[in-house]
N, C-alpha and C positions, 0 to 999 in steps of 0.2 A: 395327435393334436386334439384338443377339446372340440366338441360340437359347437361350442360358442363362437368359433372362428368364423368371421364373415367371409363371403366369397368376393368381397370388393377388391381384394388385392392390395398391392403396395403402390398406389398412385400418388407418390410423394412429390412435392415441388419445393423449390428453394425459397419462395417468397411467402409472405403471410397470406393465408386463405381469406376469402371473402366470408361475410357472415351468412350468406345464403348459398345454396347450391344443391345439386342432385344428391339424394341420399341423406340429407340432413334429418336428424331425428328430433322428436319433441322431447322436452324435459321428462315427461312421463316414460317415454320409451327408453331414454338414457338411464333413468333410475332403475327400471326393471332389468335392463342389461347389466348395470353395475352390480346390483344385488345378486344376480345369478352368477356373474363372473367371480364376485368376491367369494362365493361359496365353492364354486367348482375349481378355481385356480389357487385356493389356499393350499400351500405345500408344494406348488409347482415350481420348477426352476425359474430363476429370474428371467432367463432368456426366453422361455416359453411365455411368460406373462407379457414381456415386451413385444413378442411376436404377435400375440393375440391382439394387443392394443393397436399395433401398426396395421394389421390386416383388417381389423374391424372398423377403424376410423380413417385410414388412409391419410389424406392431407389435412384432415380436420383433427389430427393428433400432433401434439408437440411435446418436447421435453423442456422442463425448467431446470436451471442449474445456478447455484450460487458460486460456482467455480472454485469451491474448496478443493475439488478434484474433478476429473473428467470421467469418472467411473460410469455414471448413468448415461452420459452422452455417448461414450464408447460402446456400452452394452447395446443401447437401442440402435446405434448406427450399424451394428452387425446384422440386424434384421430389417432395418429401414434406412438404407443409405440416402442422404439428402434430407433427413428429418430436420425440422426447425428446432433449434435450441434457443430458448428464451433466457436472456440474462438481464437482470434488473440493474442497470448502471446508475446507482444512487448518487454518484458524484462524491461519495465518501468511502470508497473502497481502498484497501491497501494496494500499493503498486503490484505486489505479488499476486493478488487476485486477478488484476487486469492482465497480468502476464499469462496466467492459466487460460483466461478467455481467449487471448490472442493465439496461444498455442493450439487450443481446440479448433479455432477457425482455420488455422494454417495446416494442421495435421490430420484432422478427422474429416470423413465424408459427411459433414453436416452443414446446415445453414444457421450460423449464429446471428440472432437478432438481439442487439443491445437496445433495451428500452429505457428511456430516461424519464424522470419526473417532469411534470409540466413546468416547474420552477427550478432554476439553477439554485445551487446552495446560496449564492449571494442574494438572489431574489427572495428566497425563503427567509433569509436573515432580515431583509428589509421589511417583509410583510408580517413575520411572526416573532421577530426579535432574534438576536444572534444565539447560536448554540441551542437550538430548540431541542436537540437530542439530550441535553443535560436537564432541561426543564420539564419537558413532556415527551419522553421517548415514544409513547404510543402514537402521539400526533405526528411525530417525525416519521415513524415507520409507515403510518397511513399515507402521508404525502409522498414519500420517496420509494415505498415498496408496494403497498397494498393497491393504491389507485393505479400505478403503472401496470401492475399485473392484471387488473381488471381490463384495461385497454388492450394489453398484449394478448389476452385469451379470448377476446371478443369473437374471433373467427374460427375458434376450435370447439369441438364437442368433447374432447378429452385431453388431459395433460398428465405427464409423468413427473413425479418428484422423487428425490433421493432419500426420503425419510426412512429411518431404521428404528426398530423397536428397542434396540439396546442403547439408543442415544440418551434418553432421559425418561423419567417416569411418565411425563406427559405424552410420550410417543409409544408407550409400551403396548398399546392395543391397536396400533396402526394396521388397517387391513391392506391386503395386496391390491384390491380394487374396491372403490367405494363411490358413492354419489355425493358430490359436493353441492349440497342443496342451496347454499348461498349464491353460488355462481351458475347453478343449473347444468353442471358438467360432470363427466366421469373423471375421477382422479385415480391414477394408477401409481402404485408404489412397488415397483418390481423387486427392489432389494430390501423390502421391509423386514424380512426374516434373517437378513445377513448380520453377522457379527463384525466387529472391527477386524478380526483375523481374516474373515472372508474378503473384506474390502482390501486389506493389505496384500492378500494373495493375488487378487485380481489385478491390482496395480503392478505387482511384480511380474506377473505372467505376461501382461499385455503392454508393459512399459507406458502406463497411462500418465498423462500430466497430473501433477499434484501440487498443491500450494506449498511453497517453501516454508511458510509460517508454522506448519505442523512440526517441522524439525527444530523450531525455535521455542517450543513449549506451549503452543496454542492448541487447545482441544477442539474448538469450534470457531469458525471464522466468519465474521460479518463485517459491518462498517467499522472503520478504525476507531471512532470515538467511543464506541460501545462494546469493544472487545478487548479483553486482557488475556494474558497467559493464565493457564490453569495450574493449580498447585497439585502436588502429589496426593492422590486419593480422591480428588474432586471429580464430580460428574463432568463429562466432556463439555457440556454446555454451561458450566458454572462461570465461565469467563464472559458470558454474554449478559449485558445490562447488569453488571455485578452490583451496582449501587441502587438497584431498583428491585421491586418484587415483580419481576417480568422475566419470562422464560421463552416467549415466542414473539416474533415480529408481527404476527397477525395473518401471514400468508396461509397458514395451515390450521387455522382455528375454524 
């Protein structure tokens, strides 16, 4: 195990942590830690990266998941049972996505936290006009994803995401550990170097819950109004915001 590993151990709890507490690091300390870990853990197995994060940050570390599958939640739960898994419940998800969330909460040793926007879809329609996702998808994503994530991460020093370098050109240089300067937190991408074949093999080996929509021709799954099936030869994320020059919701920018 790398010398980076903290001696803090796995003091994980099932509820959201408070914003203060023993062992909390400053943004400067987190940046230094992330930069060093990014160098030393490049090329390390995904499980080792996840273990480093869990042992370094304890209950100030969480997993975020879109519930396209439960690979990341399952992986981290192997080294940090009871870890918080943050799911952004936009109110616009496919039923199949919610089914994965419910399966994760039921089957895995994790604490799923479903975070909702401040406004319901109906309230948003009343304030911004109906179908904001068709008129201004960036604004819709800000209201229903980005702002809820800011609230959800308030009590953590580090968070894990399931980004992979092979998903799209915009993610090709994804580091395994980096400093999220906008949020002042460490961002961990344990499976950044995995291929789709690696993901498929993990799902098969561990019988991990996976979104049924993948079997119906979807390459990447988000909110139903902004997601379509991908065509043969298309990038996996080509079905996201297909009518706009938009490739990311803003969570990972």
